[in-house]
C-alpha positions, -999 to +999 in steps of 0.1 A: -621+125-924-654+105-926-672+099-894-669+061-898-631+064-896-631+084-863-610+065-837-615+090-808-623+070-777-648+097-766-672+087-793-681+055-773-696+076-745-719+093-771-729+059-784-737+046-749-757+077-741-779+070-771-781+032-765-787+032-728-793+068-717-810+060-684-785+033-673-762+044-645-727+052-657-710+064-625-715+063-588-695+085-565-696+078-527-706+109-506-712+095-472-735+070-454-773+068-452-790+066-418-792+028-424-755+026-428-755+020-466-730+039-488-747+070-502-738+076-539-742+104-563-754+086-594-751+098-630-767+081-660-748+078-693-769+107-706-760+128-676-723+118-678-724+128-715-738+162-705-711+165-678-684+158-703-699+183-727-699+209-699-662+202-694-655+204-731-673+238-732-654+251-703-620+239-715-626+254-749-637+287-734-605+288-714-584+284-745-575+247-747-573+236-783-571+205-803-538+188-798-529+207-766-511+186-740-531+191-708-518+180-674-546+166-653-542+171-615-577+162-603-593+137-580-601+102-592-637+095-600-660+120-617-634+148-621-608+125-637-634+108-660-652+139-670-621+161-676-603+133-695-633+127-718-638+164-722-602+166-735-606+136-757-639+151-770-622+183-782-591+164-795-567+176-768-542+152-751-545+144-714-512+140-695-517+118-665-489+114-639-492+096-606-485+121-578-474+093-556-442+088-577-425+115-556-421+152-562-388+150-580-400+124-605-434+143-609-417+176-617-393+159-641-423+143-659-441+177-661-410+194-675-403+166-700-439+165-715-442+203-716-480+206-713-496+238-726-525+236-702-531+226-666-564+214-652-561+211-615-574+216-580-562+246-559-532+227-545-521+218-581-523+255-591-502+264-561-476+237-570-474+250-605-466+285-592-440+273-567-421+252-593-423+276-622-394+261-641-410+226-644-444+243-654-428+269-677-447+255-707-481+260-691-499+289-708-535+280-698-546+272-662-581+258-656-590+258-619-611+229-606-634+233-576-644+206-552-679+207-566-688+173-580-710+183-609-704+208-638-733+223-657-737+228-695-748+263-703-785+268-712-792+261-748-759+242-754-761+206-766-733+179-766-715+178-798-697+150-817-662+139-807-633+154-826-622+134-856-591+115-848-572+089-868-560+057-851-524+071-852-532+104-836-518+110-801-545+104-776-528+107-742-495+105-723-496+080-694-467+075-671-451+042-660-448+034-623-410+037-623-405+005-603-371-002-619-361+033-630-374+068-635-410+070-646-415+075-684-443+091-703-458+066-728-474+080-759-509+064-764-526+067-798-564+066-802-561+032-821-543+017-792-571+026-768-595+011-793-575-021-794-574-023-756-612-019-753-617-046-779-593-070-762-608-065-728-643-070-740-635-101-760-611-117-736-632-114-705-667-114-720-675-079-706-710-068-715-728-034-713-747-031-681-721-047-659-709-029-627-672-023-621-653-013-590-619+000-604-593-001-576-568+015-599-584+049-608-572+051-644-590+019-654-623+037-648-615+055-681-623+023-701-658+018-685-678+045-705-666+028-737-674-007-724-709+004-712-701-005-676-712+013-645-682+027-625-686+025-588-658+047-574-642+029-544-635+045-511-597+043-514-568+068-512-548+062-545-518+077-528-519+049-501-537+020-516-524-005-490-541+014-463-575+005-478-603-005-454-614-039-469-648-036-451-656-006-472-647-023-505-667-054-495-697-033-486-696-016-520-693-049-538-722-064-520-744-033-519-740-025-556-739-060-570-704-054-585-696-078-613-661-068-622-630-053-604-594-045-612-568-043-585-533-053-575-524-086-558-517-066-526-552-051-525-570-084-533-549-102-507-562-077-481-598-081-493-595-119-495-581-121-460-609-100-447-635-122-465-618-153-451-618-139-415-654-129-417-667-158-437-679-136-465-685-145-501-689-121-531-713-140-554-720-110-577-684-108-589-680-126-622-643-117-625-615-101-607-586-088-628-554-088-607-522-073-621-492-052-612-471-081-599-473-119-599-503-132-580-492-153-550-502-189-549-522-184-517-544-158-534-550-181-564-562-208-539-583-185-517-600-168-546-624-198-550-637-192-515-647-156-518-656-158-556-682-187-556-696-176-590-666-158-604-629-163-612-597-145-605-578-136-637-543-121-640-537-101-672-500-096-680-487-065-695-472-031-688-481+006-693-464+003-727-483-029-738-516-040-721-530-066-721-505-091-736-517-124-721-541-136-694-544-165-670-572-176-647-574-195-614-586-225-633-555-224-656-533-222-625-550-250-608-545-272-639-508-266-636-506-276-599-480-303-592-463-301-626-456-264-630-420-255-640-403-226-623-416-190-627-450-175-627-474-185-655-490-155-672-511-174-699-511-175-737-508-143-757-542-128-765-557-125-800-535-104-822-507-103-798-474-120-805-448-128-778-413-141-783-382-146-761-348-133-771-313-135-756-309-109-729-292-077-739-286-046-718-281-023-747-303-012-777-314-037-803-321-015-834-337-041-857-351-076-854-322-089-874-299-081-845-320-100-819-314-137-812-346-156-807-344-184-781-361-218-783-391-226-761-381-234-726-351-212-725-351-181-703-345-148-720-360-114-725-398-112-733-407-091-764-442-084-778-459-068-807-495-061-816-522-034-818-519-025-780-481-021-781-471+015-779-444+028-802-423+053-782-418+072-750-424+109-750-393+131-754-371+102-743-352+090-774-326+070-754-353+052-734-372+044-767-341+031-783-336+007-753-372-005-753-382-008-790-370-031-819-379-022-855-391-051-876-402-038-910-434-019-905-440-033-869-423-026-836-415-051-808-416-038-773-390-052-748-411-058-717-381-054-694-390-089-681-372-122-683-392-153-690-398-182-714-424-198-736-433-234-727-440-262-752-476-252-756-469-216-762-477-204-726-457-175-713-439-176-680-426-146-660-393-151-642-384-116-630-376-081-641-345-079-663-330-050-643-333-071-611-317-103-622-287-113-600-256-121-620-232-142-599-199-158-609-218-191-612-246-178-634-278-157-634-305-159-608-341-148-616-361-132-588-394-150-593-378-184-596-359-180-564-385-161-544-412-187-549-390-212-531-389-191-500-425-178-500-435-212-487-421-201-453-447-182-432-420-156-423-411-150-459-445-147-476-432-115-492-395-117-500-370-103-525-339-116-541-311-090-543-276-089-556-247-074-536-218-061-556-212-057-594-230-077-620-210-108-629-197-112-594-227-104-573-234-122-540-271-133-539-291-126-508-327-128-498-346-101-479-378-112-461-405-088-450-410-097-414-406-084-379-379-102-360-384-112-324-348-120-316-349-151-337-331-139-369-306-167-368-333-194-365-354-179-393-323-176-415-314-212-408-348-223-418-347-203-451-313-218-458-327-253-456-353-244-481-326-230-504-306-262-503-336-282-517-335-264-550-306-260-575-315-223-583-313-213-547-286-236-533-260-208-534-281-183-514-265-181-479-272-146-468-305-134-454-318-100-443-351-090-426-370-058-429-403-049-414-416-030-445-406-032-482-403-002-505-430-007-532-446+012-560-475+035-551-497+026-580-501-011-572-484-014-538-472-047-552-440-041-572-411-044-548-382-020-553-355-046-552-327-023-564-335+000-535-334-030-512-301-040-526-286-006-517-300-009-482-287-044-477-252-033-487-248-017-452-275-035-432-270-064-408-274-097-425-273-133-414-248-156-431-256-193-429 
């Protein structure tokens, strides 16, 4: 294969190491200076390239080969970036599974993907021995120490990235499992290439920018984009426990220009900025995804981003990004917005349509019924960032993909509609829609009615009973103080003012919602529905 045709994502790091060898590629926090500033270990692009080469040398020496599926169980930051790029470099396939999804789901993911190699910390090695059945495919184990920096052997020089065609398997990344069991998504090298291009073109990202990735896996894009990655002081297993003061300090100290994080994280950071009258003028853009951005965060963002904008890219692990919307776009819709959450127009090269909702497989596009603009249905997308299949899960692939000639539509698992101008609107997850005798209720359309109440800023529509005869109910995340009846009555008054919610009469209150670990923003409504079936509710 000629070099010009190589689609391996690792080749971008080599290019950046040549184009800007002394520019800082990565900063890893390692404590505080006597003056109270964050003390960082800094690696230039040239040094990061050497670090990746050291990993490639070590992985190869331990017997990892081109095409080997390799489970990564390392810390975010330098170990994740260097190990992943070392694997890309030699043509192996990183398998990345969120440990926060729970042991049962984690072990099922390992067993299903059947990795040949494991690269992991001591605890990961112990887990692999304790649960031998799930790790039975592992033939090569590469221990990872807590040392931050690897060393390339004397005399060795970084080589070129392995030749990979756009259609070659690059990685297996797992979904968050917010409405079902997590699934391994097969990423091809060409899909990574398309994602990098779309991110660069959509948001005007330039080499030399400084990124603070609040979702660790997004740091993998930065070497290809030429951005400096400032690793945040955050526990990815408990993102909602983040100390916003540390995040704000990092942004101000390092002049961060870009950051990606969930609405939950940016609400926490925004509230901290508001309370302490802090602005973040270095930030050009904040990308906020994982769940719909609440209206209050859209409004507040202008206060702490005086020279930047909040953006919300829409997509999923299987297809990202699909569309994007900014705070300016949302402000322009104020006062005239139809129900649902606007997620912007499809990006260049991405096509989005809405079809009639179906719970079973749709094999070919001829079997789908496309709906007119303005009508709520199931969102489907196709384009260069859309993945083709799940790994070793034929039934799940059949439910999520529609063949259309040489192309594939991905069923997003979301309900929504296209407006008259081609803008896409999100109305809720398909699996979480509530099917009553009177019709179907969409979570986002109903919940946005109740979120105006201060005691229901985070709430969830759930259905009790079997689909087709479900009783709709609302669960609000709040702590009661003996006033449940009064709060329920107030929510009922809000419900009566809107046709979509007029039939909601039952209310539940819970101090904390079950949410996904990755974003801490996706509410597990199906779990809440099972809880509500036996919990005390307030009928109004």
